[in-house]
N, C-alpha and C positions, 0 to 999 in steps of 0.2 A: 693412204690410210686416213679414215675420217677422224676428225678431232672430237674430243669429248666436251660437251657443253656442261661444265660443272655447275651444280646449284650453288647459290650464294650461301656460304656457311652462316652468315649473320641472320638470314631470314628463313633458311631451310628448316622444315619440321622433321627432325630426326625420328625415325621409327624405333620403337622399343624392341620389336622382334620382326624378323623376316622369315618367310617359309621358302626353303629350297628342297625339292624332293619330299622326303618324309620327315624332315627335321626343321625345327625353328632355331634361328641363330640370333644372338643378341646383336642388335645393330645400332645401339645408341651412339656409337662413335663413328659409324660408317655413313658417308654422305651419298655414295652411289656405288654401283657394281658394273664390272665389265669394261670393255675397251682395251686398247693397247697402250703400252708404255713407250709411246713415241717421244721424240725430243720435245715436240710442241706440247703434248699432253703433260709431260713431266714438268716442263717449265711453267705452264699455266697452273698446274695443281699446286706446286710448292709456293708460288707467289700468292696463292689464296689460302695458304695454311693447310693444304691437303697433301697426303702422301699415300702411295700404294703399299699394301702389305699382304702377301700371299697367304691364303687360307685354303688348305686342301679341300676339294669338293665344292668350292664356291667360285662363281665368276669373280674376276679380280676385284677385291674390295678397295675402295679409296677412303682413307680415314681422315677425320678431323675430330680428334678426341674431345670428349666433354671436359676432361681434366688434362691439361697440357703441362708437361715438365719443361722448365726452363732453368738455365744457369746464369745468374747475374754475376758478372765478373767481380763486382764490388763485394759480393757475398761469398766468393770462392774461399773454401776452407781446405788447405793442403795439410794433411796429417804430417806430423813431424818426421815420421819414418820416410815418407815420400819426399819431403824437402831434402833430407839427407841423400836420398837416391838421386835427386835432381842435381844436387851440387857435385856429386862425385862421378856421375855417369860418364862413360866413354862412348856412348852411342852417338851416332851421327843422324841428324834429322833433315829431311828434305820435304818439299811440297811438289805434288804432281809429277813425280819422277817414275812412279811404277803403279799407276792406278789399277790396271788389270790384275796385277799380282796381289794388291791389297784387297780388292773385293773378292777375289778367289779364296784368299786365306780367311777372310771374314766368313765366307760361306762354309768353310771346313771347320771353323772353330766350334768346339764343344762348349755348350752353355748349360748352366745349372737349370734344372726343371724344364729343359727343352730336349725333345727326342730327335728333332730334325732341324731343318733350316728354312726360313722364309726366303733366303737369297737363292732362288732357283737359277737355272741356266738362262731363262728369259730375263730375270733381273740383271744378271751379270752382263748379258749382251746389251740390254737396254741402257743400263747406267754407264757402260763403257762408251757407248755412242754419245750419251749425254755429256760425259767427260770430254770426249773429243770435240764436242760442240761448245765447250766452255762452261757447262752448267754444273757439273759435278767435280769434286776435288778430293785429293787424298794427301795424307801425311804419312811419310814412311820413316821407319826407325831401322837403322842399319847397325850391325855389330861394330865393334871397335876397329875392325880391319876394313869396314866399308863394303864388304862383298856379300853379306848375308842379310836378308830382310828378316828382322826378328820381331816386328810389330808394326802397327799402323792403324789408321782409321780412314773413313771416307764419309762424305756428306755432300750437301747441295747448297749452293748459293741462291737463296730465295730473294734476290733483289736487294742484297745488302744485309741479309740475316743468314747466318750459317745454321743449317739444319743437320745435325749429326745423324748418321744412319747406322754405322756399325764399327766395331773395333776388333782387333785380335792381337794376341801376343804369343811369341814363342820363347821369349826371355822374360824373366821376372820384371814386372812393372813397366814393360815396354809400351803397352797401350796407354797406360796412365801418363807416362812421360810424353807420349805423342799428343795427348790431349792438352797438357800444360804448354807444350810447344805451340800448338794451334792457338790456344788462348792468347799467348803473347803476340803471335802474329796478328790475330784479329784485333787486339787492342791497338796495335801499331797502325791499323787501318781505320781506327775510330769506332770500332764496335764495342759495345758494353755488355752484350749477352749473347747466348746461343740457344737454339731450340734443341732440347733433348728428346722431344716427342713423348716418350713414355718413361716414367720414372723407373730407375733401377737402384738396387742397394748401393752400387758404386757411386752413382751420381748423387744420391742422397747424402752420402758421407762427404762429398765435395761441396755440398751446400745448395744443390738444386732444390727447387720447390715446384709444386703444382699450382697452376692458376686456371680459372675457368675459361672455357672456350672463347667467350665474347671478349674477355680481357686480353687473351692472347692475340686474337685477331686485330684488336685495336693497337696493341703493341707492335705487331708485325707491320701494319700499315704505316704507323708513325715512324718506325725505323726505316722503312723503305723510302719514305719521303726525304730522308737524308741523302739518298743516292750514294751510299758508301761503295767504294771499290775494294772488295775484300781480297781479290787475287789479281 
């Protein structure tokens, strides 16, 4: 399969609108369309601050948002109720023990204001292969008996920067506790922030903020130069 020659996000002129069929689509956050989510394409995309996000009816869009959500660990705000849950939890946390189950559960998770999921079968297959190649990673949350998966998250290591993709929970606060577990792990490896991609109410409560595309790209490149080994 052919590799995608991604435009340079620093210099690319993002279109305001693009026409597909009879409809115009807002494209200010999209750097290109089409291609396959091969291991090579995913690796190259994330290391340039680009990620795919399925939109029904369009060739696969590759995003580099004008406003990028990031979470600085020094600015992390943990609500008191979540702190209490973290202190008393009987959950067990693991890393990279059940990636396929995590991404499949993320695809099934019901989300506010979303009627479907962008995590299609193609996404699941592609990211599972990426995981097997060492590019994608998961955090699992198991019940107190250790046998049932009750929450988790997955994302991508973009050369020393963790890019969060999706989360799910079957037990109260399981996904939030998975995130806190991940943050502690990343901090132990020298990381000081993670890429949230798109702001959500949950991450806003935790202290995430939006920064402009050019600032994010500079931050990404600077952190990559540290050559952190996150996993």
